[in-house]
mmCIF file as gemmi writes it, N, C-alpha and C atoms, coordinates in Angstrom:
data_model
loop_
_atom_site.group_PDB
_atom_site.id
_atom_site.type_symbol
_atom_site.label_atom_id
_atom_site.label_alt_id
_atom_site.label_comp_id
_atom_site.label_asym_id
_atom_site.label_entity_id
_atom_site.label_seq_id
_atom_site.pdbx_PDB_ins_code
_atom_site.Cartn_x
_atom_site.Cartn_y
_atom_site.Cartn_z
_atom_site.occupancy
_atom_site.B_iso_or_equiv
_atom_site.pdbx_formal_charge
_atom_site.auth_seq_id
_atom_site.auth_asym_id
_atom_site.pdbx_PDB_model_num
ATOM 1 N N . MET Axp A 1 ? -53.05 57.358 -30.43 1 0 ? 1 A 1
ATOM 2 C CA . MET Axp A 1 ? -52.036 56.878 -31.358 1 0 ? 1 A 1
ATOM 3 C C . MET Axp A 1 ? -51.193 55.819 -30.654 1 0 ? 1 A 1
ATOM 4 N N . ASN Axp A 2 ? -50.98 54.705 -31.341 1 0 ? 2 A 1
ATOM 5 C CA . ASN Axp A 2 ? -50.146 53.636 -30.793 1 0 ? 2 A 1
ATOM 6 C C . ASN Axp A 2 ? -48.682 53.934 -31.065 1 0 ? 2 A 1
ATOM 7 N N . LYS Axp A 3 ? -47.857 53.721 -30.059 1 0 ? 3 A 1
ATOM 8 C CA . LYS Axp A 3 ? -46.411 53.867 -30.23 1 0 ? 3 A 1
ATOM 9 C C . LYS Axp A 3 ? -45.8 52.482 -30.326 1 0 ? 3 A 1
ATOM 10 N N . VAL Axp A 4 ? -44.947 52.308 -31.332 1 0 ? 4 A 1
ATOM 11 C CA . VAL Axp A 4 ? -44.212 51.063 -31.501 1 0 ? 4 A 1
ATOM 12 C C . VAL Axp A 4 ? -42.753 51.391 -31.231 1 0 ? 4 A 1
ATOM 13 N N . GLU Axp A 5 ? -42.203 50.806 -30.171 1 0 ? 5 A 1
ATOM 14 C CA . GLU Axp A 5 ? -40.83 51.095 -29.771 1 0 ? 5 A 1
ATOM 15 C C . GLU Axp A 5 ? -39.884 50.077 -30.389 1 0 ? 5 A 1
ATOM 16 N N . ILE Axp A 6 ? -38.827 50.586 -31.003 1 0 ? 6 A 1
ATOM 17 C CA . ILE Axp A 6 ? -37.793 49.743 -31.589 1 0 ? 6 A 1
ATOM 18 C C . ILE Axp A 6 ? -36.477 50.127 -30.933 1 0 ? 6 A 1
ATOM 19 N N . THR Axp A 7 ? -35.868 49.159 -30.268 1 0 ? 7 A 1
ATOM 20 C CA . THR Axp A 7 ? -34.586 49.379 -29.611 1 0 ? 7 A 1
ATOM 21 C C . THR Axp A 7 ? -33.474 49.135 -30.622 1 0 ? 7 A 1
ATOM 22 N N . VAL Axp A 8 ? -32.539 50.065 -30.684 1 0 ? 8 A 1
ATOM 23 C CA . VAL Axp A 8 ? -31.409 49.965 -31.607 1 0 ? 8 A 1
ATOM 24 C C . VAL Axp A 8 ? -30.182 49.605 -30.774 1 0 ? 8 A 1
ATOM 25 N N . ASP Axp A 9 ? -29.752 48.343 -30.895 1 0 ? 9 A 1
ATOM 26 C CA . ASP Axp A 9 ? -28.644 47.827 -30.083 1 0 ? 9 A 1
ATOM 27 C C . ASP Axp A 9 ? -28.026 46.644 -30.823 1 0 ? 9 A 1
ATOM 28 N N . GLY Axp A 10 ? -27.064 46.906 -31.695 1 0 ? 10 A 1
ATOM 29 C CA . GLY Axp A 10 ? -26.47 45.845 -32.496 1 0 ? 10 A 1
ATOM 30 C C . GLY Axp A 10 ? -27.442 45.288 -33.522 1 0 ? 10 A 1
ATOM 31 N N . GLY Axp A 11 ? -28.482 46.01 -33.83 1 0 ? 11 A 1
ATOM 32 C CA . GLY Axp A 11 ? -29.553 45.625 -34.737 1 0 ? 11 A 1
ATOM 33 C C . GLY Axp A 11 ? -30.831 46.303 -34.273 1 0 ? 11 A 1
ATOM 34 N N . TYR Axp A 12 ? -31.945 45.907 -34.85 1 0 ? 12 A 1
ATOM 35 C CA . TYR Axp A 12 ? -33.244 46.469 -34.476 1 0 ? 12 A 1
ATOM 36 C C . TYR Axp A 12 ? -34.046 45.408 -33.733 1 0 ? 12 A 1
ATOM 37 N N . LYS Axp A 13 ? -34.565 45.771 -32.574 1 0 ? 13 A 1
ATOM 38 C CA . LYS Axp A 13 ? -35.325 44.829 -31.758 1 0 ? 13 A 1
ATOM 39 C C . LYS Axp A 13 ? -36.651 45.464 -31.38 1 0 ? 13 A 1
ATOM 40 N N . PRO Axp A 14 ? -37.763 44.964 -31.929 1 0 ? 14 A 1
ATOM 41 C CA . PRO Axp A 14 ? -37.874 43.904 -32.934 1 0 ? 14 A 1
ATOM 42 C C . PRO Axp A 14 ? -37.503 44.423 -34.325 1 0 ? 14 A 1
ATOM 43 N N . SER Axp A 15 ? -37.141 43.507 -35.205 1 0 ? 15 A 1
ATOM 44 C CA . SER Axp A 15 ? -36.785 43.906 -36.569 1 0 ? 15 A 1
ATOM 45 C C . SER Axp A 15 ? -38.001 43.869 -37.498 1 0 ? 15 A 1
ATOM 46 N N . GLU Axp A 16 ? -39.074 43.233 -37.05 1 0 ? 16 A 1
ATOM 47 C CA . GLU Axp A 16 ? -40.327 43.236 -37.82 1 0 ? 16 A 1
ATOM 48 C C . GLU Axp A 16 ? -41.489 43.54 -36.884 1 0 ? 16 A 1
ATOM 49 N N . VAL Axp A 17 ? -42.314 44.476 -37.317 1 0 ? 17 A 1
ATOM 50 C CA . VAL Axp A 17 ? -43.462 44.909 -36.524 1 0 ? 17 A 1
ATOM 51 C C . VAL Axp A 17 ? -44.704 44.798 -37.398 1 0 ? 17 A 1
ATOM 52 N N . LYS Axp A 18 ? -45.803 44.298 -36.828 1 0 ? 18 A 1
ATOM 53 C CA . LYS Axp A 18 ? -47.069 44.218 -37.566 1 0 ? 18 A 1
ATOM 54 C C . LYS Axp A 18 ? -48.063 45.19 -36.952 1 0 ? 18 A 1
ATOM 55 N N . VAL Axp A 19 ? -48.721 45.961 -37.823 1 0 ? 19 A 1
ATOM 56 C CA . VAL Axp A 19 ? -49.752 46.906 -37.384 1 0 ? 19 A 1
ATOM 57 C C . VAL Axp A 19 ? -50.974 46.739 -38.283 1 0 ? 19 A 1
ATOM 58 N N . LYS Axp A 20 ? -52.1 47.273 -37.833 1 0 ? 20 A 1
ATOM 59 C CA . LYS Axp A 20 ? -53.346 47.141 -38.589 1 0 ? 20 A 1
ATOM 60 C C . LYS Axp A 20 ? -53.561 48.338 -39.511 1 0 ? 20 A 1
ATOM 61 N N . VAL Axp A 21 ? -54.141 48.059 -40.667 1 0 ? 21 A 1
ATOM 62 C CA . VAL Axp A 21 ? -54.5 49.12 -41.611 1 0 ? 21 A 1
ATOM 63 C C . VAL Axp A 21 ? -55.398 50.13 -40.903 1 0 ? 21 A 1
ATOM 64 N N . GLY Axp A 22 ? -55.096 51.403 -41.103 1 0 ? 22 A 1
ATOM 65 C CA . GLY Axp A 22 ? -55.925 52.473 -40.561 1 0 ? 22 A 1
ATOM 66 C C . GLY Axp A 22 ? -55.666 52.823 -39.107 1 0 ? 22 A 1
ATOM 67 N N . GLU Axp A 23 ? -54.818 52.065 -38.436 1 0 ? 23 A 1
ATOM 68 C CA . GLU Axp A 23 ? -54.504 52.328 -37.028 1 0 ? 23 A 1
ATOM 69 C C . GLU Axp A 23 ? -53.367 53.351 -36.953 1 0 ? 23 A 1
ATOM 70 N N . PRO Axp A 24 ? -53.575 54.499 -36.311 1 0 ? 24 A 1
ATOM 71 C CA . PRO Axp A 24 ? -52.501 55.492 -36.229 1 0 ? 24 A 1
ATOM 72 C C . PRO Axp A 24 ? -51.307 54.928 -35.449 1 0 ? 24 A 1
ATOM 73 N N . VAL Axp A 25 ? -50.12 55.043 -36.037 1 0 ? 25 A 1
ATOM 74 C CA . VAL Axp A 25 ? -48.922 54.467 -35.426 1 0 ? 25 A 1
ATOM 75 C C . VAL Axp A 25 ? -47.776 55.465 -35.479 1 0 ? 25 A 1
ATOM 76 N N . LYS Axp A 26 ? -47.046 55.515 -34.385 1 0 ? 26 A 1
ATOM 77 C CA . LYS Axp A 26 ? -45.824 56.304 -34.31 1 0 ? 26 A 1
ATOM 78 C C . LYS Axp A 26 ? -44.69 55.322 -34.019 1 0 ? 26 A 1
ATOM 79 N N . LEU Axp A 27 ? -43.68 55.285 -34.906 1 0 ? 27 A 1
ATOM 80 C CA . LEU Axp A 27 ? -42.492 54.461 -34.675 1 0 ? 27 A 1
ATOM 81 C C . LEU Axp A 27 ? -41.531 55.252 -33.808 1 0 ? 27 A 1
ATOM 82 N N . VAL Axp A 28 ? -41 54.611 -32.777 1 0 ? 28 A 1
ATOM 83 C CA . VAL Axp A 28 ? -40.05 55.267 -31.886 1 0 ? 28 A 1
ATOM 84 C C . VAL Axp A 28 ? -38.768 54.436 -31.876 1 0 ? 28 A 1
ATOM 85 N N . PHE Axp A 29 ? -37.687 55.007 -32.419 1 0 ? 29 A 1
ATOM 86 C CA . PHE Axp A 29 ? -36.383 54.343 -32.437 1 0 ? 29 A 1
ATOM 87 C C . PHE Axp A 29 ? -35.554 54.884 -31.284 1 0 ? 29 A 1
ATOM 88 N N . ASN Axp A 30 ? -35.046 53.976 -30.442 1 0 ? 30 A 1
ATOM 89 C CA . ASN Axp A 30 ? -34.226 54.381 -29.309 1 0 ? 30 A 1
ATOM 90 C C . ASN Axp A 30 ? -32.889 53.646 -29.378 1 0 ? 30 A 1
ATOM 91 N N . ARG Axp A 31 ? -31.825 54.372 -29.721 1 0 ? 31 A 1
ATOM 92 C CA . ARG Axp A 31 ? -30.481 53.779 -29.827 1 0 ? 31 A 1
ATOM 93 C C . ARG Axp A 31 ? -29.835 53.789 -28.451 1 0 ? 31 A 1
ATOM 94 N N . ILE Axp A 32 ? -29.546 52.59 -27.929 1 0 ? 32 A 1
ATOM 95 C CA . ILE Axp A 32 ? -28.983 52.482 -26.587 1 0 ? 32 A 1
ATOM 96 C C . ILE Axp A 32 ? -27.523 52.04 -26.586 1 0 ? 32 A 1
ATOM 97 N N . SER Axp A 33 ? -26.955 51.827 -27.76 1 0 ? 33 A 1
ATOM 98 C CA . SER Axp A 33 ? -25.566 51.397 -27.868 1 0 ? 33 A 1
ATOM 99 C C . SER Axp A 33 ? -24.942 52.075 -29.077 1 0 ? 33 A 1
ATOM 100 N N . ASP Axp A 34 ? -23.659 52.364 -28.994 1 0 ? 34 A 1
ATOM 101 C CA . ASP Axp A 34 ? -23.018 52.982 -30.156 1 0 ? 34 A 1
ATOM 102 C C . ASP Axp A 34 ? -22.228 51.965 -30.971 1 0 ? 34 A 1
ATOM 103 N N . LYS Axp A 35 ? -22.665 50.709 -30.95 1 0 ? 35 A 1
ATOM 104 C CA . LYS Axp A 35 ? -22.052 49.658 -31.76 1 0 ? 35 A 1
ATOM 105 C C . LYS Axp A 35 ? -22.457 49.8 -33.225 1 0 ? 35 A 1
ATOM 106 N N . GLY Axp A 36 ? -21.514 49.547 -34.109 1 0 ? 36 A 1
ATOM 107 C CA . GLY Axp A 36 ? -21.822 49.446 -35.532 1 0 ? 36 A 1
ATOM 108 C C . GLY Axp A 36 ? -22.268 50.738 -36.188 1 0 ? 36 A 1
ATOM 109 N N . CYS Axp A 37 ? -22.952 50.577 -37.305 1 0 ? 37 A 1
ATOM 110 C CA . CYS Axp A 37 ? -23.345 51.714 -38.158 1 0 ? 37 A 1
ATOM 111 C C . CYS Axp A 37 ? -24.798 52.114 -37.923 1 0 ? 37 A 1
ATOM 112 N N . LEU Axp A 38 ? -25.29 51.897 -36.721 1 0 ? 38 A 1
ATOM 113 C CA . LEU Axp A 38 ? -26.697 52.132 -36.423 1 0 ? 38 A 1
ATOM 114 C C . LEU Axp A 38 ? -26.985 53.546 -35.939 1 0 ? 38 A 1
ATOM 115 N N . ASP Axp A 39 ? -26.033 54.448 -36.119 1 0 ? 39 A 1
ATOM 116 C CA . ASP Axp A 39 ? -26.24 55.832 -35.667 1 0 ? 39 A 1
ATOM 117 C C . ASP Axp A 39 ? -27.037 56.654 -36.67 1 0 ? 39 A 1
ATOM 118 N N . GLN Axp A 40 ? -27.349 56.054 -37.825 1 0 ? 40 A 1
ATOM 119 C CA . GLN Axp A 40 ? -28.19 56.728 -38.813 1 0 ? 40 A 1
ATOM 120 C C . GLN Axp A 40 ? -29.282 55.773 -39.284 1 0 ? 40 A 1
ATOM 121 N N . LEU Axp A 41 ? -30.383 56.359 -39.761 1 0 ? 41 A 1
ATOM 122 C CA . LEU Axp A 41 ? -31.557 55.575 -40.142 1 0 ? 41 A 1
ATOM 123 C C . LEU Axp A 41 ? -32.074 56.028 -41.498 1 0 ? 41 A 1
ATOM 124 N N . ASN Axp A 42 ? -32.476 55.054 -42.303 1 0 ? 42 A 1
ATOM 125 C CA . ASN Axp A 42 ? -33.14 55.313 -43.583 1 0 ? 42 A 1
ATOM 126 C C . ASN Axp A 42 ? -34.519 54.655 -43.557 1 0 ? 42 A 1
ATOM 127 N N . ILE Axp A 43 ? -35.545 55.441 -43.914 1 0 ? 43 A 1
ATOM 128 C CA . ILE Axp A 43 ? -36.899 54.908 -44.108 1 0 ? 43 A 1
ATOM 129 C C . ILE Axp A 43 ? -37.384 55.493 -45.431 1 0 ? 43 A 1
ATOM 130 N N . PRO Axp A 44 ? -37.062 54.835 -46.554 1 0 ? 44 A 1
ATOM 131 C CA . PRO Axp A 44 ? -37.369 55.407 -47.872 1 0 ? 44 A 1
ATOM 132 C C . PRO Axp A 44 ? -38.826 55.826 -48.058 1 0 ? 44 A 1
ATOM 133 N N . ALA Axp A 45 ? -39.782 55.049 -47.562 1 0 ? 45 A 1
ATOM 134 C CA . ALA Axp A 45 ? -41.204 55.373 -47.753 1 0 ? 45 A 1
ATOM 135 C C . ALA Axp A 45 ? -41.598 56.681 -47.071 1 0 ? 45 A 1
ATOM 136 N N . LEU Axp A 46 ? -40.813 57.106 -46.083 1 0 ? 46 A 1
ATOM 137 C CA . LEU Axp A 46 ? -41.094 58.353 -45.368 1 0 ? 46 A 1
ATOM 138 C C . LEU Axp A 46 ? -40.131 59.468 -45.765 1 0 ? 46 A 1
ATOM 139 N N . ASN Axp A 47 ? -39.331 59.218 -46.809 1 0 ? 47 A 1
ATOM 140 C CA . ASN Axp A 47 ? -38.3 60.166 -47.248 1 0 ? 47 A 1
ATOM 141 C C . ASN Axp A 47 ? -37.314 60.502 -46.14 1 0 ? 47 A 1
ATOM 142 N N . VAL Axp A 48 ? -37.038 59.532 -45.28 1 0 ? 48 A 1
ATOM 143 C CA . VAL Axp A 48 ? -36.042 59.695 -44.219 1 0 ? 48 A 1
ATOM 144 C C . VAL Axp A 48 ? -34.735 59.121 -44.744 1 0 ? 48 A 1
ATOM 145 N N . LYS Axp A 49 ? -33.724 59.995 -44.877 1 0 ? 49 A 1
ATOM 146 C CA . LYS Axp A 49 ? -32.428 59.577 -45.42 1 0 ? 49 A 1
ATOM 147 C C . LYS Axp A 49 ? -31.322 60.024 -44.482 1 0 ? 49 A 1
ATOM 148 N N . GLN Axp A 50 ? -30.549 59.054 -44.028 1 0 ? 50 A 1
ATOM 149 C CA . GLN Axp A 50 ? -29.399 59.327 -43.163 1 0 ? 50 A 1
ATOM 150 C C . GLN Axp A 50 ? -29.784 60.16 -41.938 1 0 ? 50 A 1
ATOM 151 N N . GLN Axp A 51 ? -30.952 59.879 -41.368 1 0 ? 51 A 1
ATOM 152 C CA . GLN Axp A 51 ? -31.417 60.564 -40.154 1 0 ? 51 A 1
ATOM 153 C C . GLN Axp A 51 ? -30.534 60.14 -38.981 1 0 ? 51 A 1
ATOM 154 N N . ASP Axp A 52 ? -29.955 61.097 -38.284 1 0 ? 52 A 1
ATOM 155 C CA . ASP Axp A 52 ? -29.155 60.773 -37.11 1 0 ? 52 A 1
ATOM 156 C C . ASP Axp A 52 ? -30.038 60.206 -36.007 1 0 ? 52 A 1
ATOM 157 N N . LEU Axp A 53 ? -29.523 59.164 -35.337 1 0 ? 53 A 1
ATOM 158 C CA . LEU Axp A 53 ? -30.185 58.595 -34.166 1 0 ? 53 A 1
ATOM 159 C C . LEU Axp A 53 ? -29.263 58.827 -32.969 1 0 ? 53 A 1
ATOM 160 N N . PRO Axp A 54 ? -29.429 59.943 -32.287 1 0 ? 54 A 1
ATOM 161 C CA . PRO Axp A 54 ? -28.565 60.225 -31.136 1 0 ? 54 A 1
ATOM 162 C C . PRO Axp A 54 ? -28.725 59.153 -30.055 1 0 ? 54 A 1
ATOM 163 N N . LEU Axp A 55 ? -27.646 58.855 -29.375 1 0 ? 55 A 1
ATOM 164 C CA . LEU Axp A 55 ? -27.649 57.863 -28.313 1 0 ? 55 A 1
ATOM 165 C C . LEU Axp A 55 ? -28.61 58.273 -27.197 1 0 ? 55 A 1
ATOM 166 N N . ASN Axp A 56 ? -29.487 57.348 -26.817 1 0 ? 56 A 1
ATOM 167 C CA . ASN Axp A 56 ? -30.445 57.547 -25.713 1 0 ? 56 A 1
ATOM 168 C C . ASN Axp A 56 ? -31.392 58.728 -25.9 1 0 ? 56 A 1
ATOM 169 N N . GLU Axp A 57 ? -31.652 59.107 -27.151 1 0 ? 57 A 1
ATOM 170 C CA . GLU Axp A 57 ? -32.624 60.164 -27.452 1 0 ? 57 A 1
ATOM 171 C C . GLU Axp A 57 ? -33.618 59.615 -28.475 1 0 ? 57 A 1
ATOM 172 N N . PRO Axp A 58 ? -34.742 59.067 -28.015 1 0 ? 58 A 1
ATOM 173 C CA . PRO Axp A 58 ? -35.712 58.456 -28.931 1 0 ? 58 A 1
ATOM 174 C C . PRO Axp A 58 ? -36.143 59.41 -30.049 1 0 ? 58 A 1
ATOM 175 N N . GLN Axp A 59 ? -36.223 58.864 -31.259 1 0 ? 59 A 1
ATOM 176 C CA . GLN Axp A 59 ? -36.654 59.618 -32.439 1 0 ? 59 A 1
ATOM 177 C C . GLN Axp A 59 ? -37.977 59.027 -32.911 1 0 ? 59 A 1
ATOM 178 N N . GLU Axp A 60 ? -38.967 59.89 -33.17 1 0 ? 60 A 1
ATOM 179 C CA . GLU Axp A 60 ? -40.314 59.432 -33.508 1 0 ? 60 A 1
ATOM 180 C C . GLU Axp A 60 ? -40.673 59.752 -34.955 1 0 ? 60 A 1
ATOM 181 N N . PHE Axp A 61 ? -41.411 58.821 -35.575 1 0 ? 61 A 1
ATOM 182 C CA . PHE Axp A 61 ? -41.848 58.969 -36.958 1 0 ? 61 A 1
ATOM 183 C C . PHE Axp A 61 ? -43.295 58.494 -37.065 1 0 ? 61 A 1
ATOM 184 N N . ASP Axp A 62 ? -44.168 59.335 -37.624 1 0 ? 62 A 1
ATOM 185 C CA . ASP Axp A 62 ? -45.561 58.954 -37.85 1 0 ? 62 A 1
ATOM 186 C C . ASP Axp A 62 ? -45.662 58.122 -39.122 1 0 ? 62 A 1
ATOM 187 N N . LEU Axp A 63 ? -46.45 57.042 -39.062 1 0 ? 63 A 1
ATOM 188 C CA . LEU Axp A 63 ? -46.639 56.168 -40.22 1 0 ? 63 A 1
ATOM 189 C C . LEU Axp A 63 ? -47.995 56.401 -40.856 1 0 ? 63 A 1
ATOM 190 N N . ASP Axp A 64 ? -48.022 56.306 -42.17 1 0 ? 64 A 1
ATOM 191 C CA . ASP Axp A 64 ? -49.285 56.295 -42.908 1 0 ? 64 A 1
ATOM 192 C C . ASP Axp A 64 ? -49.703 54.832 -43.025 1 0 ? 64 A 1
ATOM 193 N N . THR Axp A 65 ? -50.736 54.459 -42.326 1 0 ? 65 A 1
ATOM 194 C CA . THR Axp A 65 ? -51.195 53.066 -42.328 1 0 ? 65 A 1
ATOM 195 C C . THR Axp A 65 ? -52.506 52.901 -43.094 1 0 ? 65 A 1
ATOM 196 N N . SER Axp A 66 ? -52.767 53.812 -44.027 1 0 ? 66 A 1
ATOM 197 C CA . SER Axp A 66 ? -54.039 53.777 -44.754 1 0 ? 66 A 1
ATOM 198 C C . SER Axp A 66 ? -54.13 52.627 -45.758 1 0 ? 66 A 1
ATOM 199 N N . LYS Axp A 67 ? -52.971 52.053 -46.144 1 0 ? 67 A 1
ATOM 200 C CA . LYS Axp A 67 ? -52.965 50.947 -47.104 1 0 ? 67 A 1
ATOM 201 C C . LYS Axp A 67 ? -52.105 49.809 -46.574 1 0 ? 67 A 1
ATOM 202 N N . ALA Axp A 68 ? -52.51 48.583 -46.894 1 0 ? 68 A 1
ATOM 203 C CA . ALA Axp A 68 ? -51.702 47.417 -46.534 1 0 ? 68 A 1
ATOM 204 C C . ALA Axp A 68 ? -50.396 47.454 -47.319 1 0 ? 68 A 1
ATOM 205 N N . GLY Axp A 69 ? -49.351 46.913 -46.724 1 0 ? 69 A 1
ATOM 206 C CA . GLY Axp A 69 ? -48.057 46.862 -47.389 1 0 ? 69 A 1
ATOM 207 C C . GLY Axp A 69 ? -46.938 46.78 -46.371 1 0 ? 69 A 1
ATOM 208 N N . GLU Axp A 70 ? -45.724 47.078 -46.834 1 0 ? 70 A 1
ATOM 209 C CA . GLU Axp A 70 ? -44.556 47.029 -45.963 1 0 ? 70 A 1
ATOM 210 C C . GLU Axp A 70 ? -43.79 48.334 -46.052 1 0 ? 70 A 1
ATOM 211 N N . ILE Axp A 71 ? -43.248 48.75 -44.931 1 0 ? 71 A 1
ATOM 212 C CA . ILE Axp A 71 ? -42.375 49.918 -44.874 1 0 ? 71 A 1
ATOM 213 C C . ILE Axp A 71 ? -41.04 49.419 -44.346 1 0 ? 71 A 1
ATOM 214 N N . ASP Axp A 72 ? -40.017 49.497 -45.189 1 0 ? 72 A 1
ATOM 215 C CA . ASP Axp A 72 ? -38.686 49.025 -44.818 1 0 ? 72 A 1
ATOM 216 C C . ASP Axp A 72 ? -37.897 50.134 -44.146 1 0 ? 72 A 1
ATOM 217 N N . PHE Axp A 73 ? -37.011 49.737 -43.237 1 0 ? 73 A 1
ATOM 218 C CA . PHE Axp A 73 ? -36.062 50.679 -42.653 1 0 ? 73 A 1
ATOM 219 C C . PHE Axp A 73 ? -34.71 49.993 -42.534 1 0 ? 73 A 1
ATOM 220 N N . ALA Axp A 74 ? -33.65 50.794 -42.491 1 0 ? 74 A 1
ATOM 221 C CA . ALA Axp A 74 ? -32.297 50.246 -42.443 1 0 ? 74 A 1
ATOM 222 C C . ALA Axp A 74 ? -31.348 51.271 -41.837 1 0 ? 74 A 1
ATOM 223 N N . CYS Axp A 75 ? -30.195 50.777 -41.434 1 0 ? 75 A 1
ATOM 224 C CA . CYS Axp A 75 ? -29.165 51.671 -40.914 1 0 ? 75 A 1
ATOM 225 C C . CYS Axp A 75 ? -28.586 52.497 -42.063 1 0 ? 75 A 1
ATOM 226 N N . GLY Axp A 76 ? -27.737 53.438 -41.732 1 0 ? 76 A 1
ATOM 227 C CA . GLY Axp A 76 ? -27.16 54.333 -42.729 1 0 ? 76 A 1
ATOM 228 C C . GLY Axp A 76 ? -26.362 53.625 -43.812 1 0 ? 76 A 1
ATOM 229 N N . MET Axp A 77 ? -25.807 52.445 -43.498 1 0 ? 77 A 1
ATOM 230 C CA . MET Axp A 77 ? -25.021 51.701 -44.484 1 0 ? 77 A 1
ATOM 231 C C . MET Axp A 77 ? -25.813 50.555 -45.11 1 0 ? 77 A 1
ATOM 232 N N . ASN Axp A 78 ? -27.097 50.441 -44.776 1 0 ? 78 A 1
ATOM 233 C CA . ASN Axp A 78 ? -27.97 49.387 -45.31 1 0 ? 78 A 1
ATOM 234 C C . ASN Axp A 78 ? -27.539 47.974 -44.909 1 0 ? 78 A 1
ATOM 235 N N . MET Axp A 79 ? -26.84 47.849 -43.791 1 0 ? 79 A 1
ATOM 236 C CA . MET Axp A 79 ? -26.401 46.532 -43.321 1 0 ? 79 A 1
ATOM 237 C C . MET Axp A 79 ? -27.435 45.895 -42.392 1 0 ? 79 A 1
ATOM 238 N N . PHE Axp A 80 ? -28.03 46.689 -41.525 1 0 ? 80 A 1
ATOM 239 C CA . PHE Axp A 80 ? -29.051 46.212 -40.593 1 0 ? 80 A 1
ATOM 240 C C . PHE Axp A 80 ? -30.396 46.691 -41.104 1 0 ? 80 A 1
ATOM 241 N N . LYS Axp A 81 ? -31.366 45.763 -41.158 1 0 ? 81 A 1
ATOM 242 C CA . LYS Axp A 81 ? -32.651 46.098 -41.77 1 0 ? 81 A 1
ATOM 243 C C . LYS Axp A 81 ? -33.815 45.632 -40.908 1 0 ? 81 A 1
ATOM 244 N N . GLY Axp A 82 ? -34.959 46.257 -41.164 1 0 ? 82 A 1
ATOM 245 C CA . GLY Axp A 82 ? -36.188 45.869 -40.498 1 0 ? 82 A 1
ATOM 246 C C . GLY Axp A 82 ? -37.365 46.329 -41.333 1 0 ? 82 A 1
ATOM 247 N N . LYS Axp A 83 ? -38.582 46.001 -40.865 1 0 ? 83 A 1
ATOM 248 C CA . LYS Axp A 83 ? -39.755 46.432 -41.621 1 0 ? 83 A 1
ATOM 249 C C . LYS Axp A 83 ? -40.982 46.49 -40.73 1 0 ? 83 A 1
ATOM 250 N N . VAL Axp A 84 ? -41.92 47.301 -41.193 1 0 ? 84 A 1
ATOM 251 C CA . VAL Axp A 84 ? -43.244 47.377 -40.593 1 0 ? 84 A 1
ATOM 252 C C . VAL Axp A 84 ? -44.204 46.776 -41.609 1 0 ? 84 A 1
ATOM 253 N N . VAL Axp A 85 ? -44.981 45.801 -41.177 1 0 ? 85 A 1
ATOM 254 C CA . VAL Axp A 85 ? -45.971 45.159 -42.039 1 0 ? 85 A 1
ATOM 255 C C . VAL Axp A 85 ? -47.337 45.721 -41.654 1 0 ? 85 A 1
ATOM 256 N N . ILE Axp A 86 ? -48.006 46.325 -42.627 1 0 ? 86 A 1
ATOM 257 C CA . ILE Axp A 86 ? -49.339 46.889 -42.405 1 0 ? 86 A 1
ATOM 258 C C . ILE Axp A 86 ? -50.341 45.92 -43.016 1 0 ? 86 A 1
ATOM 259 N N . GLU Axp A 87 ? -51.203 45.341 -42.162 1 0 ? 87 A 1
ATOM 260 C CA . GLU Axp A 87 ? -52.155 44.334 -42.667 1 0 ? 87 A 1
ATOM 261 C C . GLU Axp A 87 ? -53.542 44.543 -42.122 1 0 ? 87 A 1
């Protein structure tokens, strides 16, 4: 399984990730700063709502990559956004 690491530090780095259809992927969010409203995460396609992102404690989410498309994610207040593009 491929791990895609997203650093949470005043935004999401990277904010856009591309993966291949059918490739098993685990998203790993690691919050390294307590700036802004990035202490919570929403990933609607995965039914993740207001998931806490503890400081320096990576949180992992398995992705369904069986179909091409986009999976959006955002902070708890929907101010900072990113996406995974499955192609």
